[in-house]
KEKE-3310 file (N, C-alpha, C; in steps of 0.2 Angstrom, whole numbers, plus 5000, padded with zeros to 4 digits):
npx = (5028:5019:5002:5007:5013:5002:5005:5010:5022:5038:5046:5060:5075:5079:5093:5095:5084:5085:5085:5097:5107:5103:5105:5119:5123:5118:5127:5138:5137:5136:5150:5156:5151:5154:5169:5169:5164:5173:5185:5183:5180:5191:5200:5194:5195:5209:5214:5206:5212:5228:5237:5248:5241:5232:5229:5227:5224:5222:5210:5201:5200:5195:5182:5180:5180:5167:5158:5158:5156:5141:5137:5137:5130:5118:5113:5116:5110:5097:5097:5104:5092:5082:5088:5089:5076:5069:5062:5057:5053:5051:5047:5037:5041:5051:5059:5062:5068:5081:5085:5087:5098:5107:5111:5114:5127:5134:5136:5143:5155:5160:5163:5172:5182:5186:5190:5202:5210:5213:5221:5231:5237:5241:5249:5260:5263:5263:5269:5274:5264:5255:5251:5243:5233:5227:5223:5215:5204:5199:5200:5189:5178:5178:5175:5162:5156:5155:5148:5136:5134:5131:5119:5109:5110:5105:5093:5086:5086:5078:5067:5061:5061:5052:5041:5034:5022:5019:5016:5019:5020:5027:5040:5056:5068:5081:5093:5093:5086:5087:5089:5087:5081:5069:5063:5061:5048:5040:5026:5025:5028:5035:5039:5050:5059:5061:5069:5078:5083:5089:5099:5107:5112:5118:5128:5136:5143:5149:5158:5165:5172:5179:5187:5195:5201:5210:5217:5223:5232:5239:5247:5253:5261:5270:5278:5282:5290:5301:5307:5323:5330:5327:5322:5314:5304:5297:5292:5283:5274:5269:5261:5251:5245:5237:5223:5222:5219:5207:5200:5198:5192:5180:5175:5175:5168:5155:5153:5153:5143:5131:5132:5133:5133:5116:5116:5123:5117:5108:5099:5107:5119:5117:5114:5127:5134:5129:5132:5145:5147:5142:5144:5158:5167:5167:5170:5182:5191:5197:5206:5213:5219:5226:5237:5247:5249:5260:5262:5247:5247:5256:5249:5238:5243:5249:5237:5231:5240:5242:5228:5228:5238:5231:5221:5226:5232:5220:5215:5225:5225:5213:5214)
npy = (6074:6058:6052:6046:6053:6053:6042:6041:6040:6030:6014:6011:6002:5994:5993:5985:5975:5973:5984:5988:5986:5996:6009:6007:6007:6021:6027:6024:6030:6043:6046:6043:6053:6064:6063:6065:6077:6085:6083:6086:6098:6104:6102:6112:6123:6125:6123:6135:6146:6144:6151:6143:6133:6137:6132:6122:6109:6110:6119:6108:6099:6106:6107:6094:6089:6096:6090:6077:6081:6083:6071:6064:6072:6069:6056:6050:6058:6055:6042:6040:6047:6038:6026:6031:6034:6023:6019:6018:6027:6037:6052:6055:6065:6068:6057:6057:6071:6066:6055:6064:6074:6064:6057:6068:6072:6062:6059:6073:6071:6059:6067:6076:6068:6064:6075:6078:6068:6071:6084:6078:6071:6082:6089:6080:6075:6084:6097:6109:6115:6117:6129:6135:6126:6122:6135:6148:6152:6140:6131:6136:6133:6121:6115:6120:6115:6102:6102:6105:6095:6084:6089:6089:6075:6070:6077:6071:6058:6056:6065:6054:6042:6045:6048:6036:6024:6016:6000:5990:5990:5999:5995:5999:5992:5996:6007:6019:6031:6025:6024:6009:6001:6010:6006:5993:5993:5998:5996:5998:5994:5999:6012:6007:6002:6015:6020:6010:6011:6025:6023:6015:6023:6033:6025:6021:6034:6036:6026:6029:6040:6032:6025:6034:6038:6027:6027:6040:6038:6027:6034:6043:6034:6028:6040:6044:6032:6035:6044:6049:6048:6040:6047:6056:6050:6044:6055:6059:6049:6049:6061:6055:6045:6047:6051:6040:6030:6035:6036:6021:6017:6023:6019:6005:6001:6005:5998:5986:5985:5986:5977:5965:5946:5939:5927:5928:5939:5946:5953:5959:5960:5969:5980:5982:5984:5995:6005:6003:6011:6022:6029:6027:6030:6046:6049:6043:6051:6062:6059:6051:6060:6069:6062:6059:6071:6083:6097:6100:6093:6101:6113:6111:6109:6121:6129:6124:6126:6138:6140:6135:6141:6154:6152:6149:6162:6169:6163:6166:6179:6183:6178)
npz = (6349:6353:6359:6368:6380:6389:6397:6414:6420:6421:6425:6433:6433:6448:6460:6470:6480:6493:6508:6514:6504:6494:6501:6501:6488:6485:6494:6487:6474:6478:6482:6471:6461:6467:6467:6454:6451:6458:6452:6438:6441:6444:6434:6425:6432:6431:6418:6414:6422:6422:6411:6404:6400:6390:6377:6361:6365:6379:6378:6371:6381:6392:6387:6386:6399:6402:6397:6403:6416:6413:6409:6420:6430:6423:6424:6437:6449:6449:6450:6463:6470:6469:6476:6489:6493:6490:6478:6462:6452:6436:6428:6414:6406:6412:6409:6396:6394:6402:6393:6382:6386:6391:6379:6371:6377:6376:6362:6360:6368:6360:6350:6353:6357:6345:6337:6348:6343:6331:6334:6340:6329:6320:6329:6329:6317:6308:6313:6310:6303:6314:6321:6311:6307:6319:6325:6335:6332:6323:6333:6340:6331:6328:6342:6342:6332:6337:6349:6342:6334:6343:6349:6338:6333:6347:6347:6337:6339:6351:6348:6340:6346:6356:6349:6347:6349:6364:6370:6380:6392:6407:6412:6412:6413:6416:6423:6422:6409:6393:6374:6368:6379:6378:6365:6367:6373:6363:6351:6337:6322:6310:6317:6325:6315:6309:6318:6322:6309:6309:6320:6313:6302:6311:6316:6305:6302:6315:6315:6303:6308:6319:6311:6305:6317:6319:6308:6310:6321:6318:6307:6317:6326:6316:6315:6327:6328:6320:6327:6335:6347:6362:6372:6367:6360:6370:6376:6368:6366:6378:6378:6370:6375:6387:6379:6372:6381:6386:6375:6372:6383:6384:6370:6372:6383:6379:6367:6370:6380:6372:6361:6366:6367:6366:6374:6386:6392:6405:6418:6429:6425:6414:6421:6428:6416:6411:6421:6420:6407:6408:6420:6426:6414:6415:6428:6428:6418:6421:6430:6422:6412:6420:6425:6417:6410:6413:6412:6417:6428:6436:6434:6443:6454:6457:6459:6469:6479:6480:6484:6497:6503:6503:6512:6523:6526:6528:6538:6549:6548:6552:6564)
capx = (5027:5012:4999:5012:5013:4998:5008:5012:5029:5043:5048:5067:5076:5082:5099:5092:5077:5086:5087:5104:5110:5099:5109:5125:5122:5117:5132:5144:5136:5137:5155:5158:5148:5157:5175:5170:5163:5178:5190:5183:5179:5199:5203:5189:5198:5216:5213:5204:5216:5234:5241:5251:5236:5228:5233:5221:5223:5219:5204:5196:5201:5189:5175:5179:5178:5160:5152:5159:5150:5135:5135:5137:5124:5111:5111:5117:5107:5089:5098:5104:5086:5079:5090:5088:5070:5065:5056:5060:5050:5053:5041:5039:5045:5060:5063:5063:5074:5086:5087:5090:5105:5113:5114:5118:5133:5139:5138:5148:5161:5164:5165:5178:5189:5189:5195:5207:5214:5216:5225:5238:5239:5243:5255:5264:5266:5263:5271:5275:5257:5250:5247:5239:5227:5223:5221:5210:5197:5199:5195:5182:5173:5179:5170:5156:5153:5155:5142:5131:5132:5128:5112:5106:5110:5102:5086:5084:5085:5074:5060:5059:5060:5045:5035:5032:5017:5022:5012:5023:5020:5031:5045:5061:5074:5088:5094:5092:5082:5092:5084:5086:5076:5062:5062:5058:5041:5036:5021:5025:5035:5038:5043:5054:5062:5063:5073:5084:5088:5093:5103:5111:5115:5123:5134:5140:5146:5154:5162:5169:5176:5183:5193:5199:5205:5214:5222:5228:5237:5246:5252:5257:5265:5275:5280:5285:5296:5305:5311:5331:5330:5322:5317:5310:5298:5294:5289:5278:5269:5266:5255:5246:5242:5230:5218:5221:5217:5200:5195:5198:5188:5174:5171:5174:5161:5149:5151:5150:5136:5125:5132:5135:5128:5110:5115:5126:5113:5105:5097:5113:5125:5116:5114:5134:5139:5127:5135:5152:5149:5138:5147:5164:5173:5168:5173:5190:5194:5201:5213:5219:5223:5230:5242:5251:5250:5265:5258:5241:5248:5259:5245:5234:5249:5250:5230:5229:5245:5238:5223:5229:5241:5226:5216:5230:5232:5214:5214:5228:5223:5207:5215)
capy = (6068:6056:6052:6042:6058:6052:6038:6046:6038:6024:6013:6011:5995:5995:5989:5979:5974:5974:5990:5989:5987:6002:6013:6006:6010:6027:6032:6023:6034:6049:6047:6044:6059:6070:6063:6067:6084:6088:6082:6089:6105:6106:6103:6116:6129:6124:6126:6142:6150:6144:6153:6138:6128:6139:6129:6119:6103:6113:6119:6103:6096:6108:6105:6086:6089:6098:6084:6073:6083:6083:6064:6062:6076:6066:6049:6049:6061:6052:6035:6041:6049:6031:6022:6033:6034:6016:6020:6017:6029:6043:6054:6053:6071:6067:6051:6061:6074:6062:6052:6068:6075:6060:6055:6074:6073:6056:6062:6078:6067:6056:6070:6079:6063:6063:6081:6078:6063:6076:6089:6074:6070:6088:6091:6076:6073:6091:6102:6116:6118:6116:6135:6137:6122:6123:6142:6149:6152:6134:6126:6137:6131:6113:6113:6121:6109:6096:6102:6106:6088:6080:6092:6087:6069:6068:6079:6066:6051:6058:6065:6048:6037:6046:6048:6029:6021:6011:5995:5984:5993:6005:5994:6000:5987:6000:6011:6026:6030:6024:6020:6002:6001:6012:6003:5987:5994:6000:5991:6000:5991:6006:6017:6003:6001:6020:6021:6006:6014:6030:6021:6013:6029:6035:6020:6022:6039:6034:6020:6033:6042:6027:6023:6041:6039:6021:6029:6045:6034:6023:6040:6046:6028:6029:6046:6042:6028:6038:6049:6044:6047:6036:6050:6059:6044:6043:6061:6059:6044:6051:6065:6052:6039:6048:6052:6034:6028:6038:6034:6016:6015:6026:6013:5998:6000:6006:5996:5979:5985:5987:5973:5959:5941:5936:5921:5931:5944:5946:5961:5961:5960:5973:5985:5983:5986:6002:6009:6004:6015:6029:6033:6026:6035:6052:6049:6042:6054:6067:6055:6048:6065:6073:6057:6059:6077:6086:6104:6100:6092:6108:6119:6110:6108:6127:6131:6120:6127:6145:6141:6133:6148:6159:6150:6149:6169:6172:6160:6169:6186:6184:6177)
capz = (6352:6352:6365:6375:6385:6394:6402:6418:6422:6418:6430:6432:6437:6456:6460:6474:6484:6500:6509:6516:6497:6491:6504:6500:6481:6486:6496:6482:6468:6479:6481:6464:6459:6471:6465:6446:6450:6461:6446:6433:6442:6445:6428:6422:6434:6430:6412:6413:6426:6420:6405:6400:6396:6385:6370:6358:6368:6384:6376:6371:6387:6395:6384:6388:6406:6403:6394:6409:6421:6410:6410:6427:6432:6419:6426:6444:6453:6449:6453:6470:6474:6470:6481:6495:6493:6489:6473:6455:6445:6434:6425:6406:6404:6415:6407:6389:6396:6403:6387:6378:6388:6390:6371:6370:6381:6373:6356:6360:6369:6355:6343:6355:6356:6337:6336:6351:6340:6324:6337:6340:6324:6318:6333:6329:6310:6305:6318:6307:6302:6319:6324:6306:6306:6324:6328:6341:6328:6320:6337:6342:6325:6328:6346:6341:6327:6342:6352:6337:6332:6348:6349:6332:6335:6352:6345:6330:6343:6356:6346:6336:6351:6360:6345:6346:6353:6369:6372:6382:6399:6408:6414:6407:6414:6416:6429:6417:6402:6386:6368:6368:6384:6378:6360:6369:6375:6357:6348:6331:6320:6307:6319:6327:6310:6307:6324:6320:6303:6311:6323:6309:6299:6315:6318:6301:6304:6320:6313:6300:6315:6321:6305:6305:6323:6319:6303:6312:6326:6314:6306:6323:6329:6312:6316:6334:6329:6317:6332:6335:6354:6367:6378:6362:6358:6378:6378:6362:6368:6384:6377:6366:6379:6390:6374:6369:6386:6388:6370:6372:6388:6379:6364:6372:6387:6375:6361:6374:6384:6368:6356:6369:6364:6371:6378:6392:6395:6411:6422:6434:6419:6410:6426:6428:6410:6410:6426:6418:6402:6408:6426:6426:6410:6416:6434:6427:6412:6423:6433:6416:6409:6425:6428:6411:6407:6418:6413:6419:6436:6438:6434:6448:6460:6458:6459:6476:6484:6482:6488:6503:6506:6504:6517:6529:6527:6530:6546:6553:6549:6556:6571)
cpx = (5019:5009:5002:5013:5008:5000:5012:5019:5032:5044:5056:5069:5081:5088:5099:5086:5079:5088:5094:5109:5110:5103:5116:5128:5123:5124:5138:5142:5137:5145:5159:5157:5152:5165:5174:5168:5169:5185:5190:5181:5187:5202:5200:5194:5205:5217:5211:5208:5224:5235:5244:5246:5231:5231:5226:5219:5220:5212:5199:5196:5196:5183:5173:5175:5170:5155:5153:5155:5142:5132:5134:5129:5117:5108:5112:5112:5099:5091:5100:5098:5082:5081:5089:5081:5066:5060:5061:5056:5052:5048:5042:5043:5052:5062:5066:5069:5082:5089:5092:5097:5110:5115:5117:5125:5138:5141:5144:5155:5165:5166:5171:5183:5191:5192:5201:5213:5217:5221:5232:5242:5244:5250:5262:5269:5266:5264:5271:5268:5253:5246:5241:5232:5224:5224:5217:5203:5195:5196:5190:5176:5172:5174:5163:5153:5151:5149:5135:5129:5129:5121:5108:5105:5105:5094:5083:5081:5078:5067:5057:5057:5053:5040:5033:5027:5020:5016:5013:5024:5025:5037:5052:5068:5081:5087:5092:5087:5087:5086:5084:5080:5069:5060:5059:5049:5036:5031:5022:5031:5039:5041:5050:5059:5065:5069:5080:5088:5092:5099:5109:5115:5121:5129:5138:5146:5151:5159:5168:5174:5181:5189:5197:5204:5211:5219:5227:5233:5241:5250:5256:5262:5271:5280:5285:5291:5302:5310:5317:5331:5325:5317:5312:5303:5294:5289:5282:5273:5266:5261:5249:5243:5236:5223:5218:5217:5210:5196:5194:5193:5180:5170:5171:5168:5155:5146:5149:5145:5130:5125:5133:5130:5123:5112:5118:5122:5109:5103:5103:5117:5124:5117:5121:5137:5136:5130:5143:5153:5146:5141:5153:5169:5171:5171:5182:5194:5198:5207:5216:5223:5227:5237:5248:5253:5254:5263:5252:5243:5251:5255:5240:5237:5248:5244:5230:5234:5243:5232:5223:5233:5237:5222:5220:5233:5226:5213:5219:5228:5218:5207:5218)
cpy = (6066:6056:6049:6048:6057:6047:6043:6045:6032:6021:6010:6003:5997:5992:5984:5979:5975:5982:5993:5991:5993:6007:6013:6009:6019:6031:6030:6028:6041:6050:6046:6050:6064:6070:6066:6074:6088:6088:6085:6096:6108:6106:6110:6123:6129:6127:6135:6147:6150:6146:6146:6132:6131:6138:6125:6112:6104:6114:6114:6099:6099:6107:6098:6085:6091:6093:6079:6074:6082:6076:6062:6065:6073:6061:6048:6051:6058:6044:6035:6043:6042:6026:6024:6033:6028:6016:6020:6020:6034:6046:6054:6059:6070:6061:6055:6065:6070:6059:6058:6072:6070:6057:6062:6074:6067:6057:6068:6075:6064:6061:6075:6075:6062:6069:6081:6073:6068:6081:6084:6073:6076:6089:6087:6074:6080:6097:6109:6120:6118:6123:6137:6131:6121:6131:6143:6149:6145:6130:6127:6134:6125:6111:6115:6117:6102:6096:6102:6099:6084:6083:6089:6079:6067:6070:6074:6061:6052:6059:6058:6043:6038:6047:6041:6027:6015:6008:5989:5985:5997:6003:5995:5993:5989:6005:6019:6025:6031:6022:6014:5999:6003:6008:5996:5986:5996:5994:5994:5997:5995:6010:6014:6004:6008:6021:6017:6009:6020:6029:6019:6018:6031:6031:6019:6027:6038:6029:6024:6037:6039:6025:6029:6040:6034:6024:6034:6042:6029:6028:6041:6040:6028:6034:6046:6038:6029:6043:6046:6043:6044:6041:6055:6055:6045:6049:6061:6055:6046:6056:6062:6047:6041:6048:6044:6030:6028:6034:6026:6012:6018:6020:6008:5997:5999:6003:5988:5979:5984:5981:5966:5953:5940:5932:5923:5936:5942:5953:5963:5963:5966:5980:5986:5986:5993:6006:6011:6010:6022:6032:6033:6031:6043:6054:6049:6046:6059:6064:6055:6054:6069:6067:6058:6065:6081:6094:6103:6098:6097:6114:6117:6109:6117:6131:6129:6124:6135:6146:6139:6138:6152:6158:6151:6157:6172:6170:6164:6176:6188:6182:6184)
cpz = (6351:6359:6370:6381:6391:6400:6407:6421:6421:6425:6428:6436:6444:6456:6464:6478:6492:6502:6511:6509:6493:6494:6502:6492:6482:6488:6491:6476:6471:6480:6475:6460:6461:6469:6458:6447:6453:6456:6442:6434:6442:6439:6423:6425:6432:6422:6410:6417:6423:6413:6400:6397:6392:6377:6367:6362:6375:6383:6375:6377:6392:6392:6387:6396:6407:6402:6400:6415:6419:6410:6417:6430:6428:6424:6434:6448:6454:6452:6460:6473:6475:6475:6488:6497:6492:6485:6468:6451:6444:6429:6418:6404:6407:6410:6399:6389:6397:6398:6383:6380:6389:6384:6368:6371:6377:6366:6355:6363:6363:6350:6345:6355:6350:6336:6340:6347:6334:6327:6338:6334:6320:6322:6331:6321:6306:6309:6316:6306:6308:6320:6317:6306:6313:6329:6333:6338:6324:6326:6340:6337:6327:6336:6346:6338:6332:6345:6348:6335:6336:6350:6344:6333:6341:6351:6342:6335:6347:6355:6343:6341:6355:6356:6345:6351:6357:6372:6376:6390:6401:6411:6411:6407:6415:6422:6427:6410:6396:6381:6367:6372:6382:6371:6362:6371:6368:6354:6340:6328:6314:6310:6323:6321:6308:6313:6322:6314:6304:6316:6319:6305:6304:6317:6312:6301:6310:6320:6308:6304:6318:6317:6305:6312:6322:6314:6306:6319:6323:6311:6312:6325:6323:6314:6323:6332:6324:6320:6335:6342:6358:6371:6373:6361:6365:6378:6374:6364:6374:6384:6374:6371:6383:6385:6373:6375:6386:6381:6370:6378:6386:6374:6366:6377:6384:6371:6365:6376:6378:6362:6361:6367:6368:6376:6386:6394:6401:6414:6427:6429:6416:6414:6427:6422:6409:6415:6423:6412:6403:6415:6427:6421:6413:6423:6432:6423:6415:6425:6428:6414:6414:6427:6423:6408:6413:6418:6417:6428:6439:6439:6442:6455:6462:6462:6467:6481:6484:6484:6495:6506:6507:6510:6523:6530:6530:6536:6551:6553:6552:6563:6575)
residu = (MET:SER:ASN:ASN:SER:SER:MET:PRO:GLN:PHE:LEU:LEU:LEU:ALA:PHE:SER:ASP:ARG:ARG:GLU:LEU:GLN:LEU:LEU:HIS:PHE:TRP:LEU:PHE:LEU:ALA:ILE:SER:LEU:ALA:ALA:LEU:LEU:ALA:ASN:GLY:LEU:ILE:LEU:SER:ALA:VAL:ALA:CYS:ASP:PRO:HIS:LEU:HIS:THR:PRO:MET:GLY:PHE:PHE:LEU:LEU:ASN:LEU:SER:LEU:THR:ASP:LEU:GLY:CYS:ILE:CYS:THR:THR:VAL:PRO:LYS:ALA:MET:HIS:ASN:SER:LEU:TRP:ASP:THR:THR:THR:ILE:SER:TYR:MET:GLY:CYS:ALA:ALA:GLN:LEU:PHE:PHE:PHE:VAL:PHE:PHE:LEU:GLY:VAL:GLU:PHE:SER:LEU:LEU:THR:ILE:MET:CYS:TYR:ASP:ARG:TYR:VAL:ALA:ILE:CYS:LYS:PRO:LEU:HIS:TYR:GLY:THR:LEU:LEU:GLY:SER:ARG:ALA:CYS:ALA:HIS:MET:ALA:ALA:ALA:ALA:TRP:ALA:THR:GLY:PHE:LEU:TYR:SER:LEU:LEU:HIS:THR:ALA:ASN:THR:PHE:SER:LEU:PRO:LEU:CYS:GLN:GLY:ASN:ALA:LEU:GLY:GLN:PHE:PHE:CYS:GLU:ILE:PRO:ALA:ILE:LEU:LYS:LEU:SER:CYS:SER:HIS:SER:GLY:TYR:ARG:ARG:GLU:ILE:GLY:LEU:ILE:GLY:VAL:CYS:THR:CYS:LEU:ILE:PHE:GLY:CYS:PHE:ILE:PHE:ILE:VAL:LEU:SER:TYR:VAL:GLN:ILE:PHE:ARG:ALA:VAL:LEU:ARG:ILE:PRO:SER:GLN:GLN:GLY:ARG:HIS:LYS:VAL:PHE:SER:THR:CYS:LEU:PRO:HIS:LEU:VAL:VAL:LEU:SER:LEU:PHE:ILE:SER:THR:GLY:VAL:PHE:SER:ASN:ILE:LYS:PRO:PRO:SER:ILE:SER:SER:PRO:SER:LEU:ASP:LEU:ALA:LEU:SER:VAL:LEU:TYR:SER:VAL:VAL:PRO:PRO:ALA:LEU:ASN:PRO:LEU:ILE:TYR:SER:LEU:ARG:ASN:GLN:GLU:LEU:LYS:ASP:ALA:LEU:ARG:LYS:MET:MET:THR:GLY:CYS:PHE:SER:GLY:ALA:ILE:LYS:CYS:LEU:PHE:SER:GLY:ALA)
# end
């Protein structure tokens, strides 16, 4: 890190100057975060406790829920704190930590979504080789690679971003610390170009994963259309649809928020888009997966029924 650490704090963008709206944002974020924590916690418990979900897709879904929890816990608590206490500050080290963990969890999530696409491809197009290609050891290696990739990706970006000299003030113009907002404060052209080059390389790798996902789904749809029975096609489509919806939500919100035309850019729109890609997907992913996954719904129903029955027994035995 450079001598930027002498800068005591950054100023985040407030959701509103009116106290009533600040409190409204606090309660809204509290509801979203509690819903995300509950939903992802239920999925983690169901996958861990139900033997029917001890499958490669269940294992990757467990990892995905962990990244969703990480994304929510990285950005939302500080935004809630600022709205509740009518402040906009975040410390230099707090900003660096927030940026590192947010980029880390986003990198892991995209890697996991790519792996889950491979899982669907093998399950549908090469079912006879599924046990071999996606055994427990292979799944563990792929998950470890996803977490390691996210860590390396985040470490490179965070170290390079916070090594830049900052001379454009300390107002980020965003409700959490992200790379584009910090780059706008930099006065080092060489450092700025280095970070842009790093973003370009990472974008090429992400685009390569995106091409792999597209080609995989082309093969999946071709295989599905060859299934003679309509019921069989519907069943296979239902296993792919949640992943496709989550992937589309993740990519579309992230891409549009970062490459939208400058002519339509405004602080309020930037704020809304940042919430859309940083807060909404982690909260919706559990709902999307649970709606179309019958095994997951059965496991959640069984777990909640068991907890409710246990609570009733404890209540009456205590009485």
